[in-house]
Each structure stands twice: as structure tokens, then as C-alpha cells.
C-alpha positions in Angstrom: 8.8 9.7 -47.7 9.3 11.0 -44.1 12.8 11.3 -42.6 13.5 7.9 -40.9 16.7 8.9 -39.1 16.8 8.2 -35.4 16.5 11.9 -34.4 13.6 12.5 -36.8 11.6 9.5 -35.7 12.0 10.3 -32.0 11.0 13.9 -32.8 7.7 12.6 -34.2 7.1 10.5 -31.0 4.0 12.3 -29.8 2.4 12.4 -33.2 3.0 8.7 -33.8 1.7 7.8 -30.4 -1.5 9.8 -30.8 -2.3 8.0 -34.1 -1.4 4.6 -32.6 -3.5 5.0 -29.4 -6.3 7.4 -30.0 -5.3 9.2 -26.8 -4.4 12.9 -26.9 -2.1 13.1 -23.9 -2.0 16.9 -24.3 -5.6 17.0 -22.9 -4.2 15.8 -19.5 -0.8 17.4 -19.3 -0.7 20.4 -17.0 3.1 21.1 -16.8 6.4 19.3 -17.6 5.8 17.1 -14.5 2.1 17.3 -13.6 -0.9 15.9 -15.4 -4.5 14.9 -14.5 -3.7 11.2 -13.7 -7.1 10.2 -12.5 -9.0 11.8 -15.3 -6.7 10.0 -17.8 -7.5 6.7 -16.1 -11.2 7.4 -16.1 -11.4 8.4 -19.7 -10.3 5.0 -21.0 -14.1 4.7 -21.2 -14.4 1.3 -19.4 -16.1 0.5 -16.1 -14.7 -2.2 -13.9 -17.6 -4.4 -15.0 -16.8 -3.8 -18.6 -13.2 -4.9 -18.0 -14.3 -8.1 -16.2 -16.6 -8.9 -19.1 -13.9 -8.3 -21.7 -11.4 -10.5 -19.8 -13.9 -13.3 -19.2 -14.6 -13.4 -22.9 -10.9 -13.7 -23.7 -9.9 -16.4 -21.2 -8.4 -14.0 -18.6 -9.1 -13.5 -14.9 -10.9 -15.2 -12.1 -7.7 -17.2 -11.5 -7.4 -19.4 -8.4 -6.0 -18.3 -5.0 -4.1 -21.1 -3.3 -3.0 -21.4 0.3 0.6 -22.6 0.5 0.2 -24.7 3.6 3.4 -26.6 3.4 5.5 -23.5 2.7 3.8 -21.6 5.5 4.6 -24.5 7.9 8.2 -24.5 6.8 8.4 -20.7 7.4 6.9 -21.1 10.9 9.7 -23.5 11.8 12.3 -20.9 11.2 10.3 -17.9 12.4 10.1 -16.6 16.0 7.4 -17.5 18.5 3.9 -16.5 17.3 5.3 -15.5 13.9 4.7 -17.0 10.4 1.8 -15.5 8.5 -0.3 -17.6 6.2 1.1 -17.3 2.6 -1.4 -17.3 -0.3 -0.6 -17.2 -4.0 -2.7 -16.0 -6.9 -2.0 -18.4 -9.7 -1.9 -16.0 -12.7 -0.3 -18.8 -14.8 -3.9 -19.9 -15.3 -4.5 -16.9 -17.6 -4.4 -17.4 -21.4 -0.6 -17.0 -22.3 0.4 -17.9 -18.8 0.9 -14.7 -16.8 -0.9 -11.7 -15.4 0.2 -9.7 -18.4 -2.9 -11.2 -20.2 -5.0 -8.8 -18.2 -3.1 -5.8 -19.7 -3.2 -7.2 -23.2 -6.9 -8.0 -23.1 -8.0 -4.4 -22.9 -5.5 -3.2 -25.5 -6.6 -5.9 -28.0 -10.3 -5.1 -27.4 -9.7 -1.3 -27.8 -7.7 -1.9 -31.0 -10.5 -4.0 -32.5 -13.1 -1.5 -31.4 -11.3 1.3 -33.1 -10.7 -0.6 -36.3 -7.0 -1.2 -36.1 -5.7 -4.2 -38.2 -3.0 -5.2 -35.7 -1.1 -4.6 -32.5 2.6 -3.8 -31.7 4.4 -4.1 -28.4 8.1 -3.7 -27.5 8.9 -6.1 -24.8 11.3 -9.0 -24.0 8.9 -10.3 -21.3 5.7 -12.2 -20.9 3.8 -9.3 -22.2 4.7 -10.1 -25.8 3.1 -13.5 -25.5 0.1 -12.0 -23.9 -0.4 -9.4 -26.7 0.1 -12.2 -29.3 -2.4 -14.4 -27.6 -5.1 -11.7 -27.3 -4.5 -10.6 -30.9 -5.0 -14.2 -32.1 -8.4 -14.4 -30.4 -9.6 -11.2 -32.1 -8.2 -12.0 -35.5 -5.7 -9.2 -35.4 -2.1 -9.1 -36.7 0.7 -8.8 -34.2 4.3 -7.6 -34.2 6.5 -8.0 -31.1 9.9 -6.3 -30.9 12.4 -7.8 -28.5 15.9 -7.2 -27.3 17.3 -10.7 -27.6 21.0 -10.8 -28.1 24.4 -9.1 -27.4 27.1 -8.3 -29.9 28.3 -11.9 -29.8 24.8 -12.9 -31.1 24.3 -14.8 -27.8 20.7 -14.9 -26.9 19.1 -15.0 -23.4 17.4 -18.4 -23.1 14.4 -16.9 -21.3 13.8 -14.4 -24.1 14.2 -17.1 -26.7 11.4 -19.0 -25.0 9.2 -15.9 -25.0 10.0 -15.4 -28.7 8.8 -19.0 -29.3 5.6 -18.3 -27.4 4.9 -15.1 -29.4 5.4 -17.0 -32.7 3.3 -19.9 -31.5 0.4 -17.4 -31.1 1.0 -16.2 -34.6 3.0 -13.0 -34.0 5.8 -11.7 -36.1 8.9 -11.2 -33.9 11.5 -8.6 -34.6 14.7 -9.6 -32.7 17.1 -6.8 -31.9 20.3 -6.4 -30.0 20.5 -4.6 -26.7 20.5 -0.9 -27.0 18.5 2.2 -27.8 17.2 0.9 -31.2 14.3 -0.9 -29.5 12.3 2.3 -28.9 13.3 3.7 -32.3 12.2 0.5 -34.1 8.9 0.4 -32.2 8.1 4.0 -33.2 9.1 3.3 -36.8 7.1 0.1 -37.0 4.0 1.8 -35.5 4.3 4.6 -38.1 4.8 2.2 -41.1 2.0 -0.2 -40.2 -0.6 2.0 -38.7 -1.1 -0.7 -36.0 -2.3 -0.1 -32.4 0.3 0.7 -29.8 -0.3 -2.0 -27.1 2.3 -0.3 -24.8 2.7 -1.6 -21.3 2.3 1.9 -20.0 -1.0 3.1 -21.4 -4.1 3.6 -19.2 -5.7 0.6 -20.9 -3.0 -1.8 -19.7 -3.1 -0.6 -16.1 -6.9 -0.6 -15.9 -6.7 -4.3 -17.0 -4.6 -5.2 -14.0 -7.1 -3.6 -11.6 -9.2 -6.8 -11.8 -6.3 -8.7 -10.2 -6.4 -6.5 -7.1 -10.2 -6.8 -6.8 -10.1 -10.6 -7.2 -7.4 -10.9 -4.4 -9.6 -8.8 -2.1 -12.8 -10.8 -2.8 -11.1 -14.2 -2.6 -9.3 -13.5 0.7 -12.5 -12.1 2.2 -14.6 -15.1 1.1 -12.2 -17.6 2.7 -10.8 -15.8 5.7 -13.5 -13.1 6.4 -10.8 -10.3 6.5 -8.7 -8.2 4.1 -5.1 -9.3 3.3 -2.6 -7.7 5.6 0.1 -7.5 2.9 0.2 -8.0 -0.8 3.6 -8.6 -2.4 4.1 -7.6 -6.0 7.0 -8.3 -8.3 8.1 -4.8 -9.5 9.7 -3.9 -12.8 8.1 -1.2 -14.9 5.4 -0.6 -12.3 2.3 -1.6 -14.1 1.8 -4.8 -12.0 2.0 -2.9 -8.8 0.0 0.1 -9.9 -2.9 -1.9 -11.3 -3.1 -4.4 -8.5 -2.9 -1.6 -5.8 -5.6 0.4 -7.6 -7.8 -2.8 -7.7 -7.3 -3.4 -4.0 -8.3 0.3 -3.2 -11.3 -0.1 -5.5 -12.3 -3.1 -3.4 -11.9 -1.1 -0.2 -8.6 -2.6 1.0 -7.1 0.7 2.1 -5.2 -0.8 5.1 -3.5 -3.5 3.1 0.3 -3.0 2.9 1.6 -2.8 -0.7 5.0 -4.4 -0.9 7.1 -4.2 -4.0 9.9 -6.7 -4.7 12.7 -6.8 -7.2 15.7 -8.9 -7.8 18.9 -7.0 -6.8 21.0 -6.6 -9.9 22.9 -3.6 -8.6 26.1 -2.9 -10.6 24.7 -4.3 -13.8 23.7 -1.8 -16.5 20.6 -2.9 -18.4 21.7 -1.2 -21.6 25.2 -2.6 -21.5 26.2 -5.1 -24.1 28.6 -6.8 -21.8 26.2 -6.9 -18.8 23.2 -8.1 -20.9 23.8 -11.8 -20.5 25.3 -11.6 -17.0 21.8 -11.4 -15.5 19.5 -14.3 -15.0 16.4 -12.2 -14.8 15.1 -10.3 -17.8 12.4 -8.5 -15.8 11.4 -8.0 -12.2 14.8 -6.6 -11.3 16.3 -3.3 -10.1 17.5 -2.4 -13.6 13.8 -1.6 -14.3 12.4 -1.4 -10.8 14.4 1.5 -9.4 14.6 3.8 -12.5 10.8 3.3 -13.3 9.9 4.0 -9.6 12.1 7.2 -9.5 10.9 8.5 -12.8 8.0 6.8 -14.5 7.8 8.9 -17.6 10.9 7.3 -19.2 8.7 5.2 -21.5 7.1 5.1 -25.0 4.1 7.2 -24.2 4.1 10.9 -23.1 2.7 10.1 -19.7 3.1 6.7 -18.0 0.0 5.3 -16.3 2.2 3.0 -14.2 3.3 5.0 -11.1 4.6 2.7 -8.5 5.7 5.1 -5.8 2.1 6.5 -5.8 0.9 3.2 -4.3 4.0 1.5 -2.7 4.4 1.2 1.0 7.6 -0.9 1.1 10.2 -2.0 -1.4 12.1 -5.3 -0.8 15.1 -6.5 -2.7 16.1 -10.2 -3.0 19.0 -12.0 -4.6 18.9 -14.2 -7.6 20.0 -17.2 -5.5 17.2 -16.7 -3.1 14.6 -16.6 -5.9 16.0 -19.8 -7.4 15.9 -21.5 -4.0 12.3 -20.5 -3.4 11.3 -21.5 -6.9 12.6 -25.0 -6.2 10.9 -25.0 -2.8 7.6 -24.1 -4.3 7.9 -27.1 -6.7 9.0 -29.6 -4.0 6.7 -28.5 -1.2 3.6 -27.4 -3.0 3.7 -29.2 -6.4 3.6 -26.0 -8.3 6.3 -25.5 -10.9 6.2 -21.8 -11.8 8.7 -19.4 -13.4 11.4 -17.6 -11.3 10.3 -14.1 -12.3 6.9 -14.5 -10.8 8.5 -16.2 -7.8 10.4 -13.0 -7.0 7.4 -11.8 -4.9 7.1 -15.2 -3.3 10.7 -14.8 -2.1 9.8 -11.5 -0.4 6.6 -13.0 1.0 8.7 -15.7 2.8 10.7 -12.9 4.5 7.6 -11.0 5.4 5.8 -14.1 6.7 8.7 -14.7 9.1 8.2 -11.2 10.6 4.4 -11.2 10.6 2.0 -12.7 13.2 0.5 -16.1 12.6 -3.0 -14.8 12.3 -2.0 -12.4 9.5 -2.2 -13.1 5.7 0.4 -12.2 3.1 -0.6 -12.6 -0.6 1.7 -13.3 -3.5 -0.3 -11.8 -6.3 1.1 -13.6 -9.3 2.8 -16.6 -10.8 4.0 -17.2 -14.4 4.3 -20.2 -16.5 7.7 -21.9 -16.9 9.4 -24.3 -19.3 12.3 -24.4 -21.7 14.5 -21.3 -21.4 12.3 -19.8 -18.6 13.1 -22.8 -16.3 15.4 -22.0 -13.4 17.8 -24.9 -14.3 18.3 -23.5 -17.8 18.9 -20.1 -16.4 21.5 -21.4 -14.0 23.2 -23.3 -16.8 23.3 -20.1 -18.9 24.8 -18.2 -15.9 27.7 -20.8 -15.7 28.2 -20.5 -19.5 28.7 -16.8 -19.1 31.3 -17.1 -16.3 29.0 -16.7 -13.3 30.1 -18.6 -10.2 27.0 -20.6 -9.1 27.3 -22.1 -5.6 25.5 -23.0 -2.4 26.1 -20.8 0.6 25.0 -17.6 2.3 23.2 -15.4 -0.3 24.6 -12.3 1.5 27.7 -13.1 -0.6 25.8 -12.7 -3.9 27.5 -10.3 -6.4 25.3 -9.6 -9.5 27.2 -10.5 -12.6 29.8 -12.5 -10.7 28.1 -14.9 -8.4 24.8 -16.5 -7.7 24.7 -17.9 -4.2 21.8 -20.3 -3.5 20.8 -20.5 0.2 21.5 -23.7 2.2 18.3 -23.4 4.2 15.1 -21.4 4.4 16.4 -19.3 7.3 18.9 -17.7 4.8 16.1 -16.2 2.7 16.2 -12.7 4.2 15.5 -10.0 1.6 16.5 -6.4 2.1 14.2 -3.4 2.7 14.9 -0.3 0.7 14.9 3.3 2.0 11.6 4.7 0.6 12.6 8.3 1.3 15.8 7.8 -0.7 13.7 6.7 -3.6 11.4 9.7 -3.2 14.4 12.0 -3.2 15.7 10.4 -6.4 12.3 11.1 -8.0 12.5 14.7 -6.9 15.9 15.1 -8.5 14.5 13.8 -11.8 11.4 16.1 -11.5 13.7 19.1 -11.0 15.6 18.2 -14.1 12.3 18.1 -16.0 10.9 21.3 -14.6 13.0 23.9 -12.7 11.6 24.1 -9.1 11.3 27.9 -9.2 8.6 27.4 -11.9 6.5 24.9 -9.9 3.1 26.0 -8.8 0.8 24.5 -6.1 -0.6 22.0 -8.6 2.9 20.7 -9.3 3.6 20.2 -5.6 0.3 18.4 -5.1 0.9 16.1 -8.1 4.4 15.2 -6.9 3.2 14.6 -3.4 0.5 12.2 -4.7 3.1 10.5 -6.9 5.3 10.0 -3.8 2.5 8.9 -1.5 3.3 11.8 0.9 2.3 15.4 1.4 3.3 18.8 0.0 5.1 19.8 3.2 7.4 16.7 2.9 8.0 17.6 -0.8 8.9 21.2 0.0 11.2 20.2 2.8 13.0 17.6 0.8 13.5 20.0 -2.1 15.0 22.6 0.2 17.5 19.9 1.3 18.6 19.1 -2.2 
């Protein structure tokens, strides 16, 4: 019987992951910070056409792209002369399981079945669990989903409870855990005990699955407007959504399209804090994931993360919870589309961008998610009040995460806030230096980091000298 203590299980992480994925990450690792990223992505063994076929067979992809005409007109009324870009939305709620995460899960489920695994395991509190459970059901595979659900009072997030319901509806077994470090430990332990496939969010399979989303956006915009999208806005948490979509856009030749990340600003709330856990109304798509994962991607359950957002990101916007709830309501009332707030995070940033962009330009919101029950914004606002959050109408500039949610009075108050990209890059460098002393870096390390930061080696060397 192997040692199942916390330290021992984490010490076997690489061995467990290799058996549960069939990927030997050591083949790609070149140093404590550098690895052959593109080779790792290529050696999934799937062409783009393969992935399209797999997804088509599993009720995923080819989702509609809608022009939000009424919302665009509303934006133009508050924008300056000649401003107000056309806003389009890719309705990913049309996928099996109701979110873009079905694209990631489809390839993992196919790979698991091909390699003879009897089931899949994923650790997630988000839509990904439902996506994995849905894809597993189609392929006759077992499924175990591990979730952080409750705090020390045994109070559960209504959004996560709804996602648990969805996972179980698709036939998955759900292991509900309290907030804290045991999620990763239990995921490793369950993988080792069951011998199931690791359907991690951060494998090359998952990211390759999202590439079809970027290609579809490019093809659909070109077919309707005879041009490439000027900007694509992507809700950013762990980075897979942005990485996969951006890679797909590049694959389709959209090398001038601006890639804009957006997260809900939850500054001041600690994601692993028991007391802060239920003070947030967003369980994903927020800065608690978005900033740490951007500034050091390899903090995940695989040796090297395939989701590397700064490698593809041109801009990073933050929005408040109140702004997202306001835009969620606006989408329903103006466009007749009732979708979940997490997916509408990027729509909120798109409103801000559209106000600044010319009328002949196009901004695409690349996802929506299903809503209902605990995912609905009214239930989330009720839960906030139950946890002592002051919910009011006013200027969202007065929003304080964990204390207030300020819902705008009018569209002109949806402003967003642009982040300093160089500051994020410097944070990444600080983490890289901790992982590998800079005096040990070689030219390959500098080149890898420069690519990961979407910059050049000269910038990296100068920034390191200033640390």
C-alpha cells in the first residue's frame, strides 16, 4: 500500500500524471522554466480537421455567431461621434453541456477512450466539470468530478451547487470538498486509485480543443463582413479559453486581431481563504485566477501548462461584479438572450471597447454560457446579500470586492479598467527567477520567456536588470 500522506502523494505527482495522461512531459522540458511548447502542442497527434470531426460527432462546435444589434445601438448612443463598434457574440451555450468547455472536454474524452481508459477525472468548480461529464456519458466512460463547494460553515456557493447538479445529471460522481489545498491532493489520489484519465484543464488536448473556436470566429466574421475581427474579447481565468481561441485565430490567419482578456476584479479577496470563499459572486473568470495564472502558468496539476495567456494577450481589462450583472440583464432585455454572468464578463469589456472603437470596426465576444438555478444573476445577488454584501445601484467605481456590489445606473457607467501589461510581465519574471536563478539562464531560457511574454529577449534582459 503506497504512502497516502499529503507530502507523499504530491511527491508522486509526475509519476501519477504520466500514467493518467500518457504524456511524458520530460520529453519537452528544457530547463526549470523553458520547454518545447509548440512541439508539445503538435504531438497531441491531432490535426485541426481531426478535432473538428471529433467535436462534430460529440455535439460540439459550429455554434452561431449573433450580431447584437440592439446593444450596439445602445452603445452608440453613449459613445462619441463616429464611435461604437459592432458587437458580435459567439453563442457557446449551444454546445453540449452549455459552454465552450465542451470543446476542451471532447478531445480529452476521445483520447481517454482511444487509449483504453475506463473513466475520466477532473478537478473543477466550473462549467468544465459538466462538460467532462457530458462527453464521458456520450462515450460510455465513467466520470469523477472533484469540486471545492463549501466553507467551514458548510455553506455552499449556489453557482457551484448548480454545476454539481449538472455533473450528476450527466452521470458523474461528484466529490464535494471544502475550500483549500486538499482539492489537488484528492485529485492526485483519486487518479492513482482509479487509474482513470486525467482530463485536466491544462493539458495540450484541452487547449487544442478550443482552437476550433478561434477558427470558427474568423470564418464566420469573414463570411458575413468580408473582413477579420478587429478585436476578440475573452473571459480570462486559468488561461485556456484565451490561449486556445487566440491560437485558432492565428491558425486562421487573423494575426492583426487584438486579443483582449477580461476578468472580474476581485482584488483583496483571497481565493483559498475560508472567509473570502463565499464573499465573491463569481467562481471563475476573476482576478483570483486570471492574474496568478497569467503571471505564472505552471501552478497547475500538470508539469507544464499548455494554457499560457500572456503569450497571446494584447490587452487585459478588469470589470466589476456590478457591471457584469448590469450587462447580463441588458443582454436579456435588449437581445432576448438569457446567459450566465461568467460568460458575460467578456461582453462587459466589449461594451467598453465598442465605445472607444470606430463604427466600422468589429468586436467579438467569443463565448456565452448557459444559465439557470444557482448560476442565475438574481440568485447570485441574493447570495451576496445573505453573506453581508451591500448590493446597491450607483457608480460602479465605488465597488469594493467582498463588501459592496454596485450596479450601474446607466450604460455610460460601464467603463472597465485596462491593466498595465508590463507590470504583469514583470510579475511573471519574478516568478521565473524564483523557479530558476537568472545567472543559470541560457539563450534558450531568454527566448522562451520572451515568447511567453509576447515580447523580445532585449526587453526581458532589461526588465531583469531592473528587478
